[in-house]
LUMTISE-177793 format. One record per residue (C-alpha): x, y negated, z; residue number from 1. Coordinates in Angstrom, 1 decimal, m for minus. Each point is the difference from the previous one (the first is absolute). Example, Ala and Ser with C-alpha at 12.3 -4.5 7.8 and 13.67 -1.06 7.14 Angstrom:
<site <12.3; 4.5; 7.8>; 1>
<site <1.4; m3.4; m0.7>; 2>
***
This chain:
<site <25.8; m147.5; 84.4>; 1>
<site <m1.0; m3.0; 2.0>; 2>
<site <1.7; m1.0; 3.2>; 3>
<site <3.5; 1.3; m1.0>; 4>
<site <2.8; m2.4; m0.8>; 5>
<site <1.0; m0.1; m3.6>; 6>
<site <3.7; 0.9; 0.7>; 7>
<site <m0.5; 3.3; 1.9>; 8>
<site <m2.9; 1.0; m2.2>; 9>
<site <2.2; m0.4; m3.1>; 10>
<site <2.9; 2.0; 1.6>; 11>
<site <m2.4; 2.9; 0.8>; 12>
<site <m1.4; m0.1; m3.5>; 13>
<site <3.5; 0.2; m1.6>; 14>
<site <1.0; 2.8; 2.4>; 15>
<site <m3.0; 2.0; m0.9>; 16>
<site <0.6; m0.6; m3.7>; 17>
<site <3.6; 1.2; 0.3>; 18>
<site <m0.9; 3.1; 1.9>; 19>
<site <m2.8; 0.9; m2.3>; 20>
<site <2.0; m0.7; m3.2>; 21>
<site <2.9; 2.2; 1.2>; 22>
<site <2.7; m2.4; m1.0>; 23>
<site <1.8; 0.0; 3.4>; 24>
<site <3.6; 1.3; 0.0>; 25>
<site <0.6; 2.9; 2.2>; 26>
<site <3.5; 1.5; 0.3>; 27>
<site <0.7; 3.4; 1.6>; 28>
<site <3.4; 1.3; 1.2>; 29>
<site <1.0; 2.8; 2.3>; 30>
<site <m0.3; m0.7; 3.7>; 31>
<site <2.9; 2.3; 0.9>; 32>
<site <3.6; m1.1; m0.6>; 33>
<site <1.9; 1.6; m2.9>; 34>
<site <3.3; 1.8; 0.6>; 35>
<site <2.2; 1.0; m3.0>; 36>
<site <3.5; 1.5; 0.1>; 37>
<site <2.8; m2.1; m1.5>; 38>
<site <0.5; 0.4; m3.7>; 39>
<site <m3.5; 1.2; m0.7>; 40>
<site <m2.9; m1.8; m1.6>; 41>
<site <m2.7; m1.7; 2.1>; 42>
<site <m3.5; m0.5; m1.2>; 43>
<site <m1.8; m2.7; 1.9>; 44>
<site <m3.7; 0.6; m0.6>; 45>
<site <m2.3; m3.0; m0.6>; 46>
<site <m3.4; 0.0; m1.5>; 47>
<site <m2.5; m2.8; m0.4>; 48>
<site <m3.6; m0.6; m1.1>; 49>
<site <m1.0; m3.1; m1.9>; 50>
<site <m1.2; m1.1; m3.4>; 51>
<site <3.2; m0.5; m1.9>; 52>
<site <m0.1; m3.2; m2.0>; 53>
<site <2.4; m2.2; m1.9>; 54>
<site <1.3; m1.5; 3.2>; 55>
<site <0.9; 3.3; 1.6>; 56>
<site <3.4; 0.0; 1.6>; 57>
<site <1.9; 2.6; 2.1>; 58>
<site <3.1; m0.7; 2.1>; 59>
<site <2.2; 2.4; 2.0>; 60>
<site <2.4; m1.6; 2.6>; 61>
<site <2.3; 1.1; 2.7>; 62>
<site <0.9; m1.2; 3.5>; 63>
<site <2.8; 1.3; 2.2>; 64>
<site <m0.8; 1.5; 3.4>; 65>
<site <m0.5; m2.6; 2.7>; 66>
<site <m0.8; m2.9; m2.3>; 67>
<site <m3.3; m1.7; m0.6>; 68>
<site <m2.1; 0.7; m3.2>; 69>
<site <0.7; m3.6; m1.1>; 70>
<site <3.6; 1.0; m0.5>; 71>
<site <m0.8; 2.7; m2.6>; 72>
<site <1.8; 0.2; m3.3>; 73>
<site <m1.7; 1.0; m3.3>; 74>
<site <0.8; 3.4; m1.6>; 75>
<site <m2.2; m0.2; m3.0>; 76>
<site <m3.2; m1.6; m1.2>; 77>
<site <m2.5; 0.6; m2.7>; 78>
<site <m1.9; m2.9; m1.7>; 79>
<site <m1.3; m0.9; m3.4>; 80>
<site <0.3; 3.7; m1.1>; 81>
<site <3.8; 0.2; 0.7>; 82>
<site <2.1; 1.5; 2.7>; 83>
<site <3.0; m2.0; 1.4>; 84>
<site <2.4; 1.8; 2.4>; 85>
<site <2.1; m2.4; 2.0>; 86>
<site <2.4; m0.1; 2.9>; 87>
<site <2.7; 2.4; 1.1>; 88>
<site <m2.4; 3.0; m0.4>; 89>
<site <m1.0; m0.8; m3.5>; 90>
<site <1.9; 2.8; m1.7>; 91>
<site <m1.4; 2.6; 2.3>; 92>
<site <m3.6; m1.3; 0.3>; 93>
<site <m2.9; 0.9; m2.3>; 94>
<site <m3.8; 0.7; 0.1>; 95>
<site <m1.5; 3.4; 0.0>; 96>
<site <m2.6; m1.3; m2.5>; 97>
<site <0.9; m2.8; m2.4>; 98>
<site <m2.0; m2.0; m0.6>; 99>
<site <m1.5; 0.2; 3.5>; 100>
<site <m3.5; m1.0; m1.1>; 101>
<site <m1.9; 3.2; 0.9>; 102>
<site <0.1; m0.3; 3.8>; 103>
<site <3.4; 1.5; 0.6>; 104>
<site <2.9; m2.2; 0.9>; 105>
<site <2.4; 2.5; 1.5>; 106>
<site <3.7; m1.0; 0.2>; 107>
<site <2.7; 2.5; m0.9>; 108>
<site <3.5; m0.7; 1.4>; 109>
<site <2.8; 2.3; m1.1>; 110>
<site <3.3; 0.8; 1.7>; 111>
<site <m1.1; m1.4; 3.4>; 112>
<site <2.7; m1.3; 2.3>; 113>
<site <0.1; m0.9; 3.7>; 114>
<site <m0.3; m3.7; m1.0>; 115>
<site <m3.5; 0.8; m1.5>; 116>
<site <m1.4; 0.6; 3.5>; 117>
<site <m2.6; m2.6; 0.8>; 118>
<site <m3.6; m1.2; m0.8>; 119>
<site <m1.4; 0.0; m3.5>; 120>
<site <m2.9; m2.3; m1.0>; 121>
<site <m2.5; 0.9; m2.7>; 122>
<site <m1.8; m3.2; m0.9>; 123>
<site <m2.9; 0.0; m2.5>; 124>
<site <m1.2; m3.4; m1.2>; 125>
<site <m3.0; m0.2; m2.3>; 126>
<site <m1.7; m3.5; m0.1>; 127>
<site <m2.7; m0.7; 0.8>; 128>
<site <0.0; 3.0; 2.4>; 129>
<site <0.9; m1.9; 3.2>; 130>
<site <m2.1; 2.1; 2.3>; 131>
<site <3.0; 1.7; 1.5>; 132>
<site <3.7; m0.6; m0.1>; 133>
<site <0.7; 3.1; m2.1>; 134>
<site <3.1; 0.9; 2.0>; 135>
<site <1.2; 3.4; 1.2>; 136>
<site <3.1; 0.8; 2.0>; 137>
<site <2.1; 3.2; m0.1>; 138>
<site <2.9; 0.8; 2.3>; 139>
<site <2.9; 2.0; m1.6>; 140>
<site <2.8; 1.7; 1.9>; 141>
<site <2.9; 1.4; m1.9>; 142>
<site <1.5; 3.0; 1.9>; 143>
<site <4.1; m0.4; 0.6>; 144>
<site <m0.4; 4.3; m2.2>; 145>
<site <0.1; 3.5; 1.8>; 146>
<site <3.1; 0.9; m2.0>; 147>
<site <1.7; m3.2; 1.1>; 148>
<site <m0.8; 0.6; 3.6>; 149>
<site <1.3; 3.6; m0.1>; 150>
<site <3.2; m1.2; m1.8>; 151>
<site <0.4; m2.8; 2.6>; 152>
<site <m0.4; 2.4; 2.9>; 153>
<site <2.5; 2.5; m1.5>; 154>
<site <2.5; m2.7; m0.6>; 155>
<site <m0.4; m1.2; 3.6>; 156>
<site <0.5; 3.5; 1.3>; 157>
<site <3.1; 0.6; m2.1>; 158>
<site <1.5; m3.3; 1.1>; 159>
<site <m0.6; 0.9; 3.7>; 160>
<site <1.6; 3.4; m0.4>; 161>
<site <3.0; m1.6; m1.8>; 162>
<site <0.5; m2.5; 2.8>; 163>
<site <m0.2; 2.7; 2.6>; 164>
<site <2.5; 2.1; m1.9>; 165>
<site <2.5; m2.8; m0.3>; 166>
<site <m0.4; m0.8; 3.7>; 167>
<site <0.6; 3.6; 1.0>; 168>
<site <3.0; 0.3; m2.3>; 169>
<site <1.6; m3.1; 1.5>; 170>
<site <m0.6; 1.2; 3.5>; 171>
<site <1.6; 3.4; m0.7>; 172>
<site <3.0; m1.5; m1.7>; 173>
<site <0.5; m2.4; 2.9>; 174>
<site <m0.1; 2.9; 2.5>; 175>
<site <2.6; 1.9; m2.1>; 176>
<site <2.3; m3.0; m0.3>; 177>
<site <m0.3; m0.6; 3.8>; 178>
<site <1.1; 3.6; 0.7>; 179>
<site <3.0; m0.1; m2.4>; 180>
<site <1.2; m3.4; 1.3>; 181>
<site <3.1; 0.5; 2.3>; 182>
<site <0.1; m1.4; 3.5>; 183>
<site <1.4; m3.4; 0.3>; 184>
<site <3.8; m0.2; 1.0>; 185>
<site <1.4; m2.8; 2.0>; 186>
<site <2.6; m2.3; m1.5>; 187>
<site <3.6; m0.5; 1.3>; 188>
<site <m1.1; m3.2; 1.8>; 189>
<site <m2.6; 1.9; 1.9>; 190>
<site <0.7; 2.0; 3.1>; 191>
<site <m1.8; 3.1; 1.1>; 192>
<site <m0.8; 0.5; 3.7>; 193>
<site <2.3; 3.1; 0.2>; 194>
<site <2.8; m1.7; m2.0>; 195>
<site <3.3; m0.9; 1.7>; 196>
<site <1.7; m3.3; m0.5>; 197>
<site <3.4; 0.0; m1.7>; 198>
<site <2.9; 0.3; 2.5>; 199>
<site <m2.1; 1.5; 2.7>; 200>
<site <0.2; 3.5; m1.5>; 201>
<site <3.8; m0.2; 0.0>; 202>
<site <0.2; m1.2; 3.6>; 203>
<site <m2.4; 2.8; 1.0>; 204>
<site <2.1; 2.5; m1.8>; 205>
<site <3.1; m1.3; 1.8>; 206>
<site <m1.7; 0.2; 3.3>; 207>
<site <m1.0; 3.6; m0.7>; 208>
<site <3.5; 1.0; m1.1>; 209>
<site <1.6; m1.6; 3.0>; 210>
<site <m2.5; 1.6; 2.3>; 211>
<site <0.8; 3.3; m1.6>; 212>
<site <3.7; m0.6; 0.5>; 213>
<site <m0.6; m0.8; 3.6>; 214>
<site <m1.9; 3.2; 0.4>; 215>
<site <2.7; 2.0; m1.6>; 216>
<site <2.7; m1.6; 2.2>; 217>
<site <m2.0; 0.4; 3.2>; 218>
<site <1.0; 3.6; 0.8>; 219>
<site <3.7; m0.8; m0.3>; 220>
<site <m0.3; m3.0; 2.3>; 221>
<site <m1.8; 2.0; 2.6>; 222>
<site <2.6; 2.7; m0.2>; 223>
<site <2.8; m2.4; 0.6>; 224>
<site <m1.7; m1.4; 3.0>; 225>
<site <m0.5; 3.4; 1.4>; 226>
<site <3.6; 0.9; m0.5>; 227>
<site <1.3; m3.1; 1.6>; 228>
<site <m2.2; 0.6; 3.1>; 229>
<site <1.7; 3.4; 0.6>; 230>
<site <3.6; m1.4; 0.2>; 231>
<site <1.5; m0.4; 3.5>; 232>
<site <0.4; m3.5; 1.3>; 233>
<site <3.6; m1.0; 0.6>; 234>
<site <0.6; m2.3; 3.0>; 235>
***
């Protein structure tokens, strides 16, 4: 075609050739996040379409929540007709179909744990299929299980009842001890308001006795006085 630069024309020609030949890599993964209870097996679906050749390679990797894709760690990879599990999940990771050369690259992860929560990357590489990046992302959430939540709730309730029982027991015992405790008595060095100092009681008693004596002698005295008043006066 005249009038078109050689560079763009060549790119369009190669693009048309790739599309018509059907050698572009296309990876499909679920769009919805996957949730699996702890201890169960998770199957992370991944399918692809390409013409598998000698350079076909598949890699599964994992990245923790909140971290970029560049910080992902490999779980397993398939190349040269062999499967190589790697990393901390190697013993629990496998492929649903091995070898994954028929368009299915689903990852199976057994005995999932809370630490398995994150993003999983299914990467298919099949040179010279460079039309797409051949990458699919799946978000997995491991659920902290229903039995564990029920057990945790039950334990919390029992602990709460136990604490309330201990508090009530201590309060009742304190009230009983308070009722049984005798009233405080004052020591010898302490004086009560109605107490009498030593010596004062004896003086008071003496005063009372003397006053009683005077009262007893009063009638006789008055009689003598009256008698004397009746005697004739002698000049």
